[in-house]
C-alpha positions as CSV (number, residue, x, y, z in Angstrom):
1,M,-45.7,19.0,40.9
2,R,-43.6,21.1,39.1
3,I,-40.3,19.7,40.5
4,L,-41.6,16.0,40.0
5,L,-42.1,17.0,36.2
6,F,-38.9,18.8,35.9
7,V,-37.2,15.6,37.3
8,F,-39.0,13.2,35.1
9,I,-37.7,15.3,31.9
10,I,-34.2,15.4,33.2
11,F,-34.6,11.6,33.4
12,V,-36.1,10.8,30.2
13,I,-33.4,13.2,28.5
14,G,-30.5,11.3,30.4
15,F,-32.0,7.9,29.3
16,K,-32.1,8.7,25.7
17,T,-28.9,10.5,25.6
18,A,-27.0,7.8,27.8
19,K,-24.9,5.7,25.7
20,T,-26.7,2.2,25.3
21,Q,-25.7,-1.3,24.7
22,D,-27.0,-4.5,23.2
23,L,-27.8,-8.0,24.5
24,I,-26.7,-11.1,22.7
25,V,-28.3,-14.4,24.3
26,T,-26.4,-17.7,23.2
27,D,-27.6,-21.0,22.7
28,K,-26.1,-22.1,25.8
29,G,-27.8,-19.5,27.8
30,D,-25.3,-17.0,28.4
31,S,-26.0,-13.2,28.4
32,L,-23.7,-10.8,26.7
33,N,-23.5,-7.1,27.5
34,C,-21.7,-5.8,24.3
35,K,-22.0,-3.5,21.5
36,I,-23.0,-5.2,18.0
37,T,-21.0,-3.8,15.3
38,K,-21.5,-5.9,12.4
39,I,-24.2,-8.5,11.5
40,K,-24.0,-10.6,8.4
41,S,-25.7,-13.8,7.0
42,D,-23.5,-16.2,9.2
43,Y,-21.8,-14.0,11.8
44,I,-22.5,-11.5,14.5
45,Y,-19.6,-9.0,15.6
46,F,-19.5,-7.5,18.6
47,T,-17.3,-5.6,21.1
48,F,-17.2,-6.6,25.0
49,K,-15.7,-5.8,28.2
50,Y,-13.8,-9.0,29.8
51,E,-11.9,-8.7,32.8
52,N,-11.2,-4.9,32.4
53,E,-10.1,-5.6,28.7
54,I,-11.9,-4.4,25.8
55,R,-12.3,-7.5,23.3
56,N,-13.3,-7.5,19.6
57,T,-14.7,-10.9,18.5
58,L,-17.5,-12.8,16.7
59,L,-20.1,-15.5,16.9
60,P,-21.7,-17.9,14.4
61,L,-25.5,-17.1,14.3
62,S,-26.2,-20.6,14.7
63,Q,-24.8,-20.2,18.2
64,V,-26.9,-17.0,19.0
65,K,-30.1,-17.4,20.5
66,F,-31.5,-13.8,20.7
67,Y,-30.1,-10.4,20.5
68,K,-31.4,-7.0,20.9
69,K,-29.7,-3.6,20.2
70,D,-29.8,-0.7,22.7
71,F,-30.9,-3.3,25.5
72,Y,-28.8,-1.8,28.3
73,S,-28.9,1.8,29.3
74,R,-25.2,2.2,30.0
75,S,-22.2,1.0,27.8
76,E,-19.6,-0.9,29.6
77,V,-17.6,-0.2,26.2
78,P,-15.7,3.2,26.4
79,A,-16.8,5.1,23.3
80,E,-12.9,6.0,22.3
81,K,-12.1,2.1,22.6
82,L,-15.4,1.2,20.6
83,K,-14.3,4.0,17.7
84,N,-10.4,2.3,17.7
85,K,-11.8,-1.2,17.1
86,L,-14.0,0.0,14.2
87,K,-11.4,1.7,12.4
88,Y,-9.5,-0.1,9.6
89,K,-6.1,-0.3,9.2
90,K,-4.9,2.8,7.1
91,V,-1.2,2.5,7.0
92,K,0.8,-0.3,5.6
93,I,4.8,-0.6,5.6
94,S,6.2,-3.7,4.6
95,A,9.8,-5.4,4.3
96,Y,10.4,-8.5,2.4
97,G,12.9,-10.7,0.7
98,G,13.2,-14.1,-0.9
99,W,14.0,-16.2,-3.7
100,S,14.0,-15.3,-7.6
101,Y,14.1,-16.9,-10.9
102,M,14.7,-14.9,-14.4
103,T,11.8,-16.7,-16.6
104,G,13.3,-15.5,-20.1
105,T,14.8,-18.0,-22.4
106,L,18.4,-18.3,-22.9
107,S,19.8,-17.3,-26.5
108,S,20.3,-20.2,-28.9
109,D,23.7,-18.4,-29.7
110,I,25.3,-19.8,-26.6
111,P,27.5,-22.3,-26.8
112,D,26.8,-25.7,-25.2
113,D,29.5,-25.2,-23.0
114,F,28.3,-22.1,-21.3
115,R,24.6,-22.9,-20.8
116,Q,24.9,-24.2,-17.7
117,Y,26.6,-21.1,-16.2
118,Y,23.7,-19.1,-17.6
119,K,21.0,-21.3,-16.4
120,E,22.7,-20.9,-13.0
121,L,22.7,-17.2,-13.4
122,K,18.7,-17.2,-13.8
123,S,18.4,-17.9,-10.1
124,G,18.9,-15.4,-7.6
125,Y,17.3,-13.5,-4.5
126,H,15.6,-10.2,-4.1
127,F,14.8,-7.7,-1.1
128,G,12.4,-4.8,-0.8
129,G,10.0,-2.9,0.8
130,E,6.5,-0.7,0.4
131,A,4.5,1.9,1.9
132,G,0.6,2.4,1.2
133,Y,-2.3,4.3,2.4
134,F,-5.8,2.6,2.1
135,I,-8.4,5.1,1.3
136,S,-10.9,2.2,2.7
137,E,-10.9,-1.3,3.9
138,A,-10.3,-2.6,0.5
139,I,-8.3,-0.3,-1.8
140,G,-4.9,1.6,-1.3
141,L,-2.4,3.3,-2.8
142,G,1.4,2.9,-2.0
143,I,5.0,3.1,-3.4
144,K,7.1,0.0,-4.0
145,Y,10.9,-0.6,-4.2
146,A,12.5,-4.0,-5.1
147,N,16.2,-5.0,-5.7
148,F,17.1,-8.1,-7.5
149,R,20.6,-9.6,-7.2
150,T,22.0,-12.4,-8.9
151,S,25.6,-13.3,-9.8
152,N,27.8,-16.4,-11.3
153,I,31.8,-16.8,-12.0
154,M,33.6,-19.2,-14.2
155,S,37.5,-19.9,-14.0
156,N,39.6,-21.1,-17.1
157,I,37.7,-19.6,-19.9
158,Y,39.8,-18.7,-23.3
159,V,38.8,-16.1,-25.9
160,K,40.3,-15.3,-29.2
161,D,41.0,-11.8,-30.1
162,T,39.1,-10.9,-33.4
163,I,42.1,-8.5,-34.3
164,T,45.0,-10.3,-33.9
165,G,43.9,-13.9,-33.1
166,A,45.6,-14.0,-30.2
167,I,44.2,-17.0,-27.5
168,R,43.9,-15.3,-24.0
169,T,42.5,-17.0,-21.0
170,G,40.6,-15.7,-17.7
171,I,37.4,-15.9,-15.8
172,L,33.8,-15.3,-17.2
173,K,31.8,-13.6,-14.4
174,N,28.2,-11.7,-14.2
175,D,27.1,-9.5,-11.2
176,I,23.4,-8.6,-12.0
177,T,21.5,-6.1,-10.0
178,V,17.8,-4.9,-11.1
179,Q,16.2,-2.5,-9.1
180,Y,12.5,-1.4,-9.5
181,F,11.1,1.8,-8.1
182,G,7.1,2.7,-8.8
183,P,3.5,3.4,-7.8
184,S,1.2,0.8,-6.5
185,L,-2.4,0.1,-6.3
186,Y,-3.2,-2.3,-3.6
187,V,-6.6,-4.6,-3.1
188,R,-7.1,-6.1,0.3
189,F,-9.9,-8.5,1.7
190,Y,-10.0,-9.8,5.4
191,S,-11.2,-13.4,6.6
192,K,-14.0,-13.3,8.7
193,N,-12.4,-13.5,12.0
194,K,-9.9,-10.5,10.8
195,M,-6.6,-12.6,11.7
196,V,-6.0,-13.1,7.8
197,A,-5.4,-10.7,5.1
198,F,-5.4,-11.6,1.3
199,T,-3.6,-8.9,-0.7
200,S,-3.1,-8.2,-4.3
201,N,-0.8,-5.4,-5.7
202,Y,-0.4,-4.1,-9.2
203,S,2.7,-1.7,-9.7
204,M,4.2,0.1,-12.8
205,G,7.5,2.1,-12.8
206,Y,10.9,2.2,-13.6
207,L,13.3,-1.0,-13.8
208,Y,17.1,-0.1,-13.5
209,Y,19.6,-2.8,-14.9
210,K,23.1,-3.2,-14.2
211,N,25.8,-6.2,-15.1
212,D,29.2,-5.9,-14.0
213,V,30.8,-8.3,-16.5
214,V,34.3,-10.0,-16.9
215,V,35.2,-12.1,-20.3
216,V,38.6,-11.9,-19.3
217,D,38.5,-7.9,-19.7
218,R,36.1,-6.3,-17.3
219,Y,33.3,-3.8,-18.5
220,T,29.7,-2.8,-17.2
221,L,26.5,-2.9,-19.2
222,I,23.7,-0.5,-18.0
223,S,20.0,-0.4,-19.2
224,G,16.5,0.6,-18.2
225,T,13.1,-0.2,-19.1
226,V,9.4,0.5,-18.1
227,G,8.5,-2.7,-15.5
228,M,5.3,-4.3,-13.9
229,I,4.8,-6.1,-11.1
230,Y,2.0,-8.2,-10.2
231,D,1.5,-9.1,-6.5
232,F,-0.6,-12.1,-4.4
233,G,0.1,-12.4,-0.9
234,V,-1.5,-13.8,2.3
235,D,-1.0,-11.9,5.7
236,F,-1.2,-13.5,9.0
237,M,-1.9,-11.2,12.0
238,L,0.8,-11.8,14.7
239,D,-1.1,-9.0,16.8
240,R,-3.3,-5.8,16.2
241,N,-0.4,-4.1,14.2
242,L,1.9,-6.8,13.0
243,A,1.5,-9.6,10.5
244,F,3.8,-12.0,9.0
245,G,3.2,-12.2,5.0
246,L,4.2,-14.8,2.1
247,G,3.7,-13.5,-1.4
248,F,4.2,-14.4,-5.1
249,S,5.2,-11.7,-7.4
250,Y,5.6,-11.6,-11.3
251,V,8.0,-9.0,-12.2
252,M,7.8,-8.0,-16.2
253,G,10.3,-6.0,-18.5
254,T,12.5,-6.3,-21.5
255,L,15.9,-4.5,-22.6
256,N,16.2,-3.2,-26.0
257,E,19.6,-1.2,-25.5
258,Y,22.5,-1.4,-23.6
259,K,25.3,1.3,-22.6
260,T,28.6,-0.5,-22.1
261,N,31.4,1.1,-20.0
262,N,35.1,-0.7,-20.4
263,G,36.5,2.3,-18.4
264,S,37.6,4.5,-21.1
265,S,34.8,4.7,-23.2
266,V,30.9,4.2,-23.3
267,Q,28.9,3.0,-26.4
268,T,25.4,2.6,-26.6
269,I,24.2,-1.1,-28.2
270,K,20.4,-1.1,-29.9
271,L,19.1,-4.5,-29.6
272,K,17.2,-6.1,-32.6
273,N,13.8,-7.3,-32.4
274,N,15.2,-10.9,-32.2
275,E,17.7,-9.9,-29.5
276,L,15.7,-8.0,-27.0
277,E,16.4,-9.4,-23.4
278,S,13.5,-10.3,-20.9
279,I,14.5,-9.7,-17.4
280,S,11.2,-10.7,-16.1
281,R,11.0,-13.2,-13.5
282,I,9.1,-14.6,-10.5
283,D,9.8,-14.0,-6.8
284,L,8.4,-15.7,-3.7
285,S,8.7,-13.9,-0.8
286,M,8.5,-13.7,3.1
287,G,8.0,-10.5,5.2
288,I,6.7,-8.6,7.8
289,K,4.1,-6.3,7.7
290,L,3.2,-3.4,10.0
291,N,-0.5,-2.0,9.9
292,L,-1.4,1.3,11.7
């Protein structure tokens, strides 16, 4: 009798401590041995084993006839596999690039013959990268780098020397680089099937400006200012870790002074309030996102 009682106690303890699994019965009569991970107002999320492969999926509740948790005494889904499925992606590394357009208005002091030249100079391209760590599925912190480039050239221009009055001819050229580096705050929301992520990003950091200029003679303009970037994007999951992203960004910054270097001397030029130069721009991007 004591042996039977001992066997019964061991059986009960073993049954209680065994990994249990849930049951879902669809409206078509299919029974799924699975692990339910989340139940919402319109979908039921679950993990199950199919042909020796662990899959994570969902069903509309309208297609579920019945479900019961802890229905089976043994789980077909290994505990470590289920743990990995439930973890959100904490690390995001991105590389991107695309088209850019500077939004500042042209100065009214620019002669009509040169306005088209400076309009063309407003368009350029950008590339960059960022890395972030998510403290929750929706909120993350990171760092961001972006590099904007644009250039233009015009031949056969002439300038008048203000001291000697002599007329000189040559080229007009601008080669502009604007680099940004700063910390970022991320917000991320997934679609119901987890295959699309909607992201936004706010970053505040430093904008470094450099313009290699030729107006017959060569010189360089250098400046810097506080910058801000607002990003909005959509990431399409290619697999569990890799995504293709499309994004829109607005970069804001205004220069209030320049340092000019003509090779022999360096001068600082302070800009008046009506002369401040906007280097704000919009970026349209595409890129690859790695989620770990």
